[in-house]
N, CA, C and O atoms as a GROMACS GRO file, in nm:
protein
  304
    1UNK      N    1   0.085  -0.117   0.000
    1UNK     CA    2   0.000   0.000   0.000
    1UNK      C    3   0.090   0.124   0.000
    1UNK      O    4   0.188   0.130   0.074
    2UNK      N    5   0.057   0.218  -0.080
    2UNK     CA    6   0.139   0.338  -0.094
    2UNK      C    7   0.103   0.442   0.012
    2UNK      O    8  -0.014   0.467   0.040
    3UNK      N    9   0.206   0.500   0.069
    3UNK     CA   10   0.188   0.612   0.160
    3UNK      C   11   0.182   0.737   0.072
    3UNK      O   12   0.282   0.776   0.012
    4UNK      N   13   0.067   0.798   0.066
    4UNK     CA   14   0.051   0.913  -0.025
    4UNK      C   15   0.139   1.030   0.013
    4UNK      O   16   0.189   1.100  -0.075
    5UNK      N   17   0.160   1.053   0.141
    5UNK     CA   18   0.246   1.164   0.183
    5UNK      C   19   0.386   1.144   0.126
    5UNK      O   20   0.450   1.239   0.081
    6UNK      N   21   0.434   1.020   0.130
    6UNK     CA   22   0.564   0.989   0.071
    6UNK      C   23   0.567   1.013  -0.079
    6UNK      O   24   0.668   1.060  -0.133
    7UNK      N   25   0.458   0.981  -0.146
    7UNK     CA   26   0.451   1.006  -0.290
    7UNK      C   27   0.459   1.155  -0.321
    7UNK      O   28   0.532   1.196  -0.411
    8UNK      N   29   0.385   1.236  -0.246
    8UNK     CA   30   0.385   1.380  -0.272
    8UNK      C   31   0.523   1.439  -0.243
    8UNK      O   32   0.570   1.524  -0.318
    9UNK      N   33   0.588   1.393  -0.135
    9UNK     CA   34   0.722   1.442  -0.102
    9UNK      C   35   0.822   1.402  -0.210
    9UNK      O   36   0.909   1.482  -0.246
   10UNK      N   37   0.812   1.280  -0.261
   10UNK     CA   38   0.902   1.236  -0.368
   10UNK      C   39   0.884   1.323  -0.491
   10UNK      O   40   0.981   1.359  -0.558
   11UNK      N   41   0.759   1.357  -0.522
   11UNK     CA   42   0.734   1.444  -0.638
   11UNK      C   43   0.798   1.582  -0.616
   11UNK      O   44   0.854   1.639  -0.710
   12UNK      N   45   0.789   1.634  -0.494
   12UNK     CA   46   0.851   1.764  -0.464
   12UNK      C   47   1.002   1.754  -0.478
   12UNK      O   48   1.065   1.842  -0.536
   13UNK      N   49   1.061   1.647  -0.424
   13UNK     CA   50   1.206   1.630  -0.429
   13UNK      C   51   1.259   1.620  -0.571
   13UNK      O   52   1.374   1.657  -0.596
   14UNK      N   53   1.178   1.572  -0.663
   14UNK     CA   54   1.222   1.559  -0.801
   14UNK      C   55   1.182   1.678  -0.887
   14UNK      O   56   1.193   1.675  -1.009
   15UNK      N   57   1.135   1.783  -0.822
   15UNK     CA   58   1.110   1.907  -0.893
   15UNK      C   59   0.978   1.918  -0.966
   15UNK      O   60   0.962   2.004  -1.052
   16UNK      N   61   0.883   1.832  -0.933
   16UNK     CA   62   0.750   1.845  -0.994
   16UNK      C   63   0.688   1.976  -0.946
   16UNK      O   64   0.706   2.016  -0.831
   17UNK      N   65   0.618   2.041  -1.033
   17UNK     CA   66   0.557   2.169  -0.997
   17UNK      C   67   0.448   2.147  -0.892
   17UNK      O   68   0.386   2.041  -0.885
   18UNK      N   69   0.426   2.250  -0.811
   18UNK     CA   70   0.321   2.243  -0.710
   18UNK      C   71   0.185   2.222  -0.776
   18UNK      O   72   0.098   2.154  -0.720
   19UNK      N   73   0.166   2.280  -0.893
   19UNK     CA   74   0.039   2.263  -0.965
   19UNK      C   75   0.018   2.116  -1.003
   19UNK      O   76  -0.092   2.064  -0.986
   20UNK      N   77   0.122   2.050  -1.052
   20UNK     CA   78   0.112   1.909  -1.090
   20UNK      C   79   0.085   1.822  -0.968
   20UNK      O   80   0.003   1.730  -0.972
   21UNK      N   81   0.156   1.849  -0.858
   21UNK     CA   82   0.136   1.773  -0.734
   21UNK      C   83  -0.007   1.793  -0.684
   21UNK      O   84  -0.071   1.699  -0.638
   22UNK      N   85  -0.055   1.916  -0.691
   22UNK     CA   86  -0.192   1.945  -0.648
   22UNK      C   87  -0.293   1.866  -0.731
   22UNK      O   88  -0.390   1.813  -0.677
   23UNK      N   89  -0.271   1.858  -0.862
   23UNK     CA   90  -0.362   1.781  -0.948
   23UNK      C   91  -0.360   1.633  -0.911
   23UNK      O   92  -0.465   1.569  -0.906
   24UNK      N   93  -0.240   1.578  -0.885
   24UNK     CA   94  -0.229   1.438  -0.847
   24UNK      C   95  -0.299   1.413  -0.713
   24UNK      O   96  -0.366   1.311  -0.695
   25UNK      N   97  -0.283   1.506  -0.620
   25UNK     CA   98  -0.350   1.493  -0.490
   25UNK      C   99  -0.501   1.496  -0.505
   25UNK      O  100  -0.571   1.420  -0.438
   26UNK      N  101  -0.551   1.583  -0.591
   26UNK     CA  102  -0.695   1.593  -0.611
   26UNK      C  103  -0.754   1.461  -0.662
   26UNK      O  104  -0.868   1.428  -0.632
   27UNK      N  105  -0.676   1.387  -0.740
   27UNK     CA  106  -0.723   1.258  -0.790
   27UNK      C  107  -0.741   1.156  -0.678
   27UNK      O  108  -0.824   1.066  -0.688
   28UNK      N  109  -0.662   1.171  -0.570
   28UNK     CA  110  -0.660   1.068  -0.467
   28UNK      C  111  -0.719   1.111  -0.333
   28UNK      O  112  -0.764   1.026  -0.256
   29UNK      N  113  -0.720   1.239  -0.303
   29UNK     CA  114  -0.776   1.285  -0.176
   29UNK      C  115  -0.928   1.267  -0.177
   29UNK      O  116  -0.992   1.288  -0.279
   30UNK      N  117  -0.983   1.227  -0.065
   30UNK     CA  118  -1.126   1.208  -0.053
   30UNK      C  119  -1.176   1.080  -0.119
   30UNK      O  120  -1.296   1.065  -0.142
   31UNK      N  121  -1.085   0.988  -0.148
   31UNK     CA  122  -1.122   0.864  -0.214
   31UNK      C  123  -1.201   0.774  -0.119
   31UNK      O  124  -1.163   0.757  -0.003
   32UNK      N  125  -1.309   0.719  -0.167
   32UNK     CA  126  -1.394   0.629  -0.090
   32UNK      C  127  -1.391   0.491  -0.155
   32UNK      O  128  -1.367   0.479  -0.276
   33UNK      N  129  -1.414   0.386  -0.075
   33UNK     CA  130  -1.412   0.250  -0.127
   33UNK      C  131  -1.522   0.167  -0.061
   33UNK      O  132  -1.577   0.206   0.042
   34UNK      N  133  -1.551   0.054  -0.122
   34UNK     CA  134  -1.644  -0.045  -0.067
   34UNK      C  135  -1.585  -0.182  -0.093
   34UNK      O  136  -1.511  -0.203  -0.189
   35UNK      N  137  -1.617  -0.275  -0.007
   35UNK     CA  138  -1.571  -0.413  -0.021
   35UNK      C  139  -1.691  -0.500  -0.056
   35UNK      O  140  -1.798  -0.488   0.003
   36UNK      N  141  -1.671  -0.589  -0.154
   36UNK     CA  142  -1.777  -0.681  -0.194
   36UNK      C  143  -1.731  -0.823  -0.164
   36UNK      O  144  -1.619  -0.860  -0.197
   37UNK      N  145  -1.816  -0.901  -0.101
   37UNK     CA  146  -1.785  -1.040  -0.072
   37UNK      C  147  -1.910  -1.120  -0.045
   37UNK      O  148  -1.999  -1.074   0.027
   38UNK      N  149  -1.918  -1.238  -0.101
   38UNK     CA  150  -2.035  -1.325  -0.084
   38UNK      C  151  -2.166  -1.255  -0.118
   38UNK      O  152  -2.268  -1.277  -0.053
   39UNK      N  153  -2.162  -1.172  -0.219
   39UNK     CA  154  -2.283  -1.103  -0.262
   39UNK      C  155  -2.321  -0.982  -0.180
   39UNK      O  156  -2.418  -0.914  -0.213
   40UNK      N  157  -2.247  -0.954  -0.074
   40UNK     CA  158  -2.277  -0.838   0.011
   40UNK      C  159  -2.178  -0.726  -0.020
   40UNK      O  160  -2.064  -0.750  -0.057
   41UNK      N  161  -2.225  -0.604  -0.004
   41UNK     CA  162  -2.142  -0.486  -0.027
   41UNK      C  163  -2.134  -0.406   0.102
   41UNK      O  164  -2.236  -0.378   0.165
   42UNK      N  165  -2.012  -0.369   0.141
   42UNK     CA  166  -1.994  -0.294   0.265
   42UNK      C  167  -2.039  -0.149   0.248
   42UNK      O  168  -2.067  -0.104   0.137
   43UNK      N  169  -2.045  -0.079   0.360
   43UNK     CA  170  -2.068   0.065   0.357
   43UNK      C  171  -1.942   0.132   0.300
   43UNK      O  172  -1.834   0.075   0.304
   44UNK      N  173  -1.957   0.253   0.249
   44UNK     CA  174  -1.842   0.330   0.202
   44UNK      C  175  -1.749   0.359   0.320
   44UNK      O  176  -1.794   0.380   0.432
   45UNK      N  177  -1.619   0.360   0.291
   45UNK     CA  178  -1.520   0.402   0.391
   45UNK      C  179  -1.411   0.479   0.320
   45UNK      O  180  -1.389   0.463   0.200
   46UNK      N  181  -1.341   0.562   0.396
   46UNK     CA  182  -1.234   0.644   0.340
   46UNK      C  183  -1.113   0.557   0.308
   46UNK      O  184  -1.066   0.481   0.393
   47UNK      N  185  -1.063   0.568   0.186
   47UNK     CA  186  -0.941   0.498   0.145
   47UNK      C  187  -0.828   0.599   0.154
   47UNK      O  188  -0.809   0.680   0.063
   48UNK      N  189  -0.753   0.594   0.264
   48UNK     CA  190  -0.652   0.697   0.291
   48UNK      C  191  -0.512   0.658   0.247
   48UNK      O  192  -0.422   0.742   0.250
   49UNK      N  193  -0.492   0.535   0.208
   49UNK     CA  194  -0.362   0.489   0.156
   49UNK      C  195  -0.383   0.432   0.017
   49UNK      O  196  -0.495   0.398  -0.021
   50UNK      N  197  -0.276   0.422  -0.055
   50UNK     CA  198  -0.284   0.361  -0.187
   50UNK      C  199  -0.323   0.460  -0.295
   50UNK      O  200  -0.343   0.578  -0.271
   51UNK      N  201  -0.333   0.406  -0.415
   51UNK     CA  202  -0.368   0.486  -0.531
   51UNK      C  203  -0.485   0.422  -0.602
   51UNK      O  204  -0.520   0.307  -0.576
   52UNK      N  205  -0.546   0.496  -0.692
   52UNK     CA  206  -0.661   0.443  -0.764
   52UNK      C  207  -0.616   0.337  -0.864
   52UNK      O  208  -0.516   0.353  -0.933
   53UNK      N  209  -0.691   0.230  -0.869
   53UNK     CA  210  -0.662   0.124  -0.965
   53UNK      C  211  -0.677   0.179  -1.106
   53UNK      O  212  -0.777   0.242  -1.139
   54UNK      N  213  -0.576   0.154  -1.188
   54UNK     CA  214  -0.580   0.200  -1.326
   54UNK      C  215  -0.532   0.342  -1.348
   54UNK      O  216  -0.532   0.390  -1.461
   55UNK      N  217  -0.492   0.410  -1.241
   55UNK     CA  218  -0.442   0.548  -1.255
   55UNK      C  219  -0.313   0.548  -1.336
   55UNK      O  220  -0.219   0.477  -1.303
   56UNK      N  221  -0.309   0.628  -1.442
   56UNK     CA  222  -0.193   0.630  -1.530
   56UNK      C  223  -0.070   0.692  -1.466
   56UNK      O  224   0.041   0.672  -1.515
   57UNK      N  225  -0.086   0.766  -1.358
   57UNK     CA  226   0.028   0.826  -1.289
   57UNK      C  227   0.103   0.726  -1.201
   57UNK      O  228   0.219   0.750  -1.166
   58UNK      N  229   0.039   0.617  -1.164
   58UNK     CA  230   0.097   0.525  -1.065
   58UNK      C  231   0.235   0.473  -1.104
   58UNK      O  232   0.324   0.476  -1.020
   59UNK      N  233   0.258   0.425  -1.226
   59UNK     CA  234   0.394   0.377  -1.258
   59UNK      C  235   0.500   0.484  -1.240
   59UNK      O  236   0.611   0.454  -1.195
   60UNK      N  237   0.468   0.607  -1.274
   60UNK     CA  238   0.564   0.716  -1.258
   60UNK      C  239   0.587   0.744  -1.110
   60UNK      O  240   0.701   0.759  -1.067
   61UNK      N  241   0.480   0.750  -1.033
   61UNK     CA  242   0.492   0.778  -0.890
   61UNK      C  243   0.574   0.671  -0.820
   61UNK      O  244   0.660   0.701  -0.737
   62UNK      N  245   0.547   0.545  -0.853
   62UNK     CA  246   0.619   0.436  -0.786
   62UNK      C  247   0.763   0.425  -0.833
   62UNK      O  248   0.845   0.366  -0.762
   63UNK      N  249   0.796   0.478  -0.948
   63UNK     CA  250   0.935   0.482  -0.991
   63UNK      C  251   1.012   0.588  -0.912
   63UNK      O  252   1.131   0.572  -0.887
   64UNK      N  253   0.945   0.695  -0.874
   64UNK     CA  254   1.010   0.803  -0.800
   64UNK      C  255   1.045   0.765  -0.657
   64UNK      O  256   1.150   0.804  -0.607
   65UNK      N  257   0.958   0.690  -0.591
   65UNK     CA  258   0.976   0.663  -0.449
   65UNK      C  259   1.104   0.586  -0.418
   65UNK      O  260   1.182   0.632  -0.335
   66UNK      N  261   1.131   0.470  -0.482
   66UNK     CA  262   1.256   0.401  -0.449
   66UNK      C  263   1.379   0.483  -0.488
   66UNK      O  264   1.482   0.476  -0.421
   67UNK      N  265   1.369   0.559  -0.595
   67UNK     CA  266   1.480   0.643  -0.636
   67UNK      C  267   1.507   0.750  -0.530
   67UNK      O  268   1.622   0.778  -0.498
   68UNK      N  269   1.401   0.810  -0.477
   68UNK     CA  270   1.416   0.910  -0.371
   68UNK      C  271   1.476   0.848  -0.245
   68UNK      O  272   1.557   0.911  -0.178
   69UNK      N  273   1.436   0.725  -0.214
   69UNK     CA  274   1.491   0.656  -0.096
   69UNK      C  275   1.640   0.631  -0.114
   69UNK      O  276   1.718   0.648  -0.020
   70UNK      N  277   1.680   0.591  -0.234
   70UNK     CA  278   1.823   0.568  -0.260
   70UNK      C  279   1.902   0.698  -0.250
   70UNK      O  280   2.012   0.699  -0.197
   71UNK      N  281   1.846   0.806  -0.301
   71UNK     CA  282   1.914   0.935  -0.292
   71UNK      C  283   1.932   0.977  -0.147
   71UNK      O  284   2.038   1.028  -0.110
   72UNK      N  285   1.830   0.956  -0.064
   72UNK     CA  286   1.840   0.988   0.079
   72UNK      C  287   1.946   0.903   0.146
   72UNK      O  288   2.022   0.952   0.230
   73UNK      N  289   1.954   0.775   0.110
   73UNK     CA  290   2.052   0.685   0.171
   73UNK      C  291   2.194   0.726   0.136
   73UNK      O  292   2.282   0.720   0.221
   74UNK      N  293   2.217   0.768   0.012
   74UNK     CA  294   2.351   0.807  -0.030
   74UNK      C  295   2.389   0.945   0.020
   74UNK      O  296   2.507   0.977   0.033
   75UNK      N  297   2.289   1.028   0.049
   75UNK     CA  298   2.314   1.163   0.099
   75UNK      C  299   2.373   1.158   0.239
   75UNK      O  300   2.454   1.243   0.275
   76UNK      N  301   2.333   1.058   0.317
   76UNK     CA  302   2.383   1.044   0.455
   76UNK      C  303   2.516   0.983   0.453
   76UNK      O  304   2.577   0.962   0.559
   0.00000   0.00000   0.00000
């Protein structure tokens, strides 16, 4: 599961514009989910971690995070 705060920080560290980061956040903030099992559907709940399934930004975001972690490790 992705920590969204880490994703936004990685985007900042790599020089993404605040406007672009804001747009990415808008796609994921306030996300709601439901669970389906045995024919029953749960009530809506806030999905505060992770990214939307099928989001085209996800491969780019997940490529940034390990790279940012490696840069932090070598900086120390």
